[in-house]
MARTI-353736 format. One record per residue (C-alpha): x, y, z; chain; residue number from 1. Coordinates in steps of 0.001 Angstrom, whole numbers. Example, Ala and Ser with C-alpha at 12.3 -4.5 7.8 and 13.67 -1.06 7.14 Angstrom:
REM MARTI-353736
[tornu [12300,-4500,7800],A,1],
[tornu [13670,-1060,7140],A,2],
***
This chain:
REM MARTI-353736
[tornu [-165777,-45175,84590],A,1],
[tornu [-163820,-47494,82338],A,2],
[tornu [-160171,-46657,81693],A,3],
[tornu [-158176,-48392,78955],A,4],
[tornu [-154424,-48360,78430],A,5],
[tornu [-152025,-49950,75974],A,6],
[tornu [-149034,-50564,78214],A,7],
[tornu [-147607,-47066,78073],A,8],
[tornu [-150483,-44578,77641],A,9],
[tornu [-154173,-44096,78393],A,10],
[tornu [-156135,-44750,75201],A,11],
[tornu [-159702,-44620,76444],A,12],
[tornu [-161872,-43308,79260],A,13],
[tornu [-165628,-43694,79155],A,14],
[tornu [-168516,-43323,81554],A,15],
[tornu [-169865,-46519,83070],A,16],
[tornu [-168657,-50061,82709],A,17],
[tornu [-167630,-51049,79218],A,18],
[tornu [-166888,-54459,77756],A,19],
[tornu [-163583,-54505,75922],A,20],
[tornu [-163381,-57354,73415],A,21],
[tornu [-160179,-59343,73881],A,22],
[tornu [-159305,-57042,76774],A,23],
[tornu [-157390,-58061,79856],A,24],
[tornu [-159182,-56880,82964],A,25],
[tornu [-156550,-56129,85556],A,26],
[tornu [-155284,-53254,87606],A,27],
[tornu [-151963,-51963,86279],A,28],
[tornu [-149729,-49241,87728],A,29],
[tornu [-150862,-46829,84980],A,30],
[tornu [-154549,-47576,85630],A,31],
[tornu [-154016,-47022,89369],A,32],
[tornu [-152495,-43605,88645],A,33],
[tornu [-155369,-42809,86256],A,34],
[tornu [-157896,-43752,88949],A,35],
[tornu [-156097,-41576,91475],A,36],
[tornu [-155913,-38578,89119],A,37],
[tornu [-159597,-38915,88163],A,38],
[tornu [-160595,-39137,91846],A,39],
[tornu [-158534,-35999,92550],A,40],
[tornu [-160209,-34207,89624],A,41],
[tornu [-163718,-35138,90774],A,42],
[tornu [-162934,-34087,94354],A,43],
[tornu [-161684,-30692,93138],A,44],
[tornu [-157999,-31248,93868],A,45],
[tornu [-156656,-31680,90319],A,46],
[tornu [-156815,-29175,87480],A,47],
[tornu [-154458,-30865,85028],A,48],
[tornu [-153818,-34521,84207],A,49],
[tornu [-150234,-35763,84144],A,50],
[tornu [-151093,-39066,82479],A,51],
[tornu [-149655,-40050,79112],A,52],
[tornu [-152407,-40165,76468],A,53],
[tornu [-152450,-41715,73025],A,54],
[tornu [-155131,-41680,70344],A,55],
[tornu [-154976,-45080,68682],A,56],
[tornu [-157939,-44542,66376],A,57],
[tornu [-159584,-41680,64574],A,58],
[tornu [-158842,-39825,61380],A,59],
[tornu [-156014,-37280,61279],A,60],
[tornu [-158687,-34541,61461],A,61],
[tornu [-160302,-36105,64554],A,62],
[tornu [-156930,-36482,66222],A,63],
[tornu [-156135,-32796,65580],A,64],
[tornu [-159468,-31853,67166],A,65],
[tornu [-158864,-34075,70193],A,66],
[tornu [-155335,-32767,70616],A,67],
[tornu [-156609,-29170,70506],A,68],
[tornu [-158887,-29879,73463],A,69],
[tornu [-155884,-30181,75777],A,70],
[tornu [-155295,-26441,75215],A,71],
[tornu [-158700,-25406,76611],A,72],
[tornu [-157873,-24405,80198],A,73],
[tornu [-159561,-25876,83240],A,74],
[tornu [-162677,-23912,84152],A,75],
[tornu [-162912,-22234,80754],A,76],
[tornu [-164743,-23027,77544],A,77],
[tornu [-164141,-22741,73816],A,78],
[tornu [-166626,-22729,70973],A,79],
[tornu [-166740,-25186,68099],A,80],
[tornu [-165612,-22290,65888],A,81],
[tornu [-162598,-21601,68117],A,82],
[tornu [-161545,-25239,67938],A,83],
[tornu [-162022,-25243,64147],A,84],
[tornu [-159910,-22085,63892],A,85],
[tornu [-157237,-23541,66158],A,86],
[tornu [-156790,-26568,63899],A,87],
[tornu [-156803,-24311,60839],A,88],
[tornu [-160141,-25587,59491],A,89],
[tornu [-162323,-22508,60065],A,90],
[tornu [-165367,-23823,58218],A,91],
[tornu [-165377,-27236,59922],A,92],
[tornu [-167502,-26494,63009],A,93],
[tornu [-169893,-29387,62363],A,94],
[tornu [-167012,-31770,61687],A,95],
[tornu [-165466,-30620,64967],A,96],
[tornu [-168739,-31539,66687],A,97],
[tornu [-168721,-34995,65104],A,98],
[tornu [-165107,-35507,66205],A,99],
[tornu [-165956,-34445,69756],A,100],
[tornu [-168741,-37010,69852],A,101],
[tornu [-166124,-39699,69081],A,102],
[tornu [-163590,-38465,71663],A,103],
[tornu [-162206,-41695,73177],A,104],
[tornu [-160765,-40077,76327],A,105],
[tornu [-163616,-38492,78284],A,106],
[tornu [-162915,-35866,80966],A,107],
[tornu [-159110,-35825,80557],A,108],
[tornu [-159387,-34793,76907],A,109],
[tornu [-161957,-32147,77828],A,110],
[tornu [-164580,-32073,75096],A,111],
[tornu [-167053,-31058,77827],A,112],
[tornu [-165416,-27603,77663],A,113],
[tornu [-166654,-26994,74110],A,114],
[tornu [-169881,-25024,73903],A,115],
[tornu [-171972,-23245,71294],A,116],
[tornu [-170791,-19843,70041],A,117],
[tornu [-173366,-18156,72314],A,118],
[tornu [-172133,-20139,75333],A,119],
[tornu [-175007,-22619,75258],A,120],
[tornu [-174470,-26230,76221],A,121],
[tornu [-174681,-28357,73134],A,122],
[tornu [-174283,-32082,72536],A,123],
[tornu [-172104,-34271,74702],A,124],
[tornu [-171653,-38007,74244],A,125],
[tornu [-171885,-38439,78019],A,126],
[tornu [-175168,-36505,78163],A,127],
[tornu [-175853,-32812,78715],A,128],
[tornu [-176450,-33274,82455],A,129],
[tornu [-172980,-34760,82814],A,130],
[tornu [-171478,-31947,80725],A,131],
[tornu [-173176,-29361,82928],A,132],
[tornu [-171928,-31158,86051],A,133],
[tornu [-168312,-31187,84803],A,134],
[tornu [-168404,-27499,83844],A,135],
[tornu [-170016,-26559,87173],A,136],
[tornu [-167394,-28587,89061],A,137],
[tornu [-164587,-26732,87294],A,138],
[tornu [-166196,-23307,87719],A,139],
[tornu [-166730,-23905,91447],A,140],
[tornu [-163084,-24873,91865],A,141],
[tornu [-161911,-21791,89955],A,142],
[tornu [-164041,-19644,92267],A,143],
[tornu [-163265,-21413,95541],A,144],
[tornu [-160318,-23838,95173],A,145],
[tornu [-159827,-26544,97783],A,146],
[tornu [-156523,-26598,99587],A,147],
***
């Protein structure tokens, strides 16, 4: 995974290695904490991230969508309609989907928890297999938490 920060908050998390133009590639205290929290999440020992996050880009609508994702509890899902309702744009389900596709902070800002209204897995920028894996990981931990 690639984690990006701006000196005081995490601004990006993506799958795989990513080239950051004009970026400085070094390990900072905040990136070390992010790595630790992500490792704890993937090993089933973390259900909530304590990192500071900041959305540096995106329209006000997209930022409202991304912010709403933090309210979807670990191990649970919400529909596109529920997210649209939460941000007081009840007819904007497709726009919510487009915003989720642009989510700059994968995993921690949990767009993988958004599913179709019938519970079906729908698009995920990281791929549907990855989305299924993340949801299964969370459901397993809710069923049988590790000590």
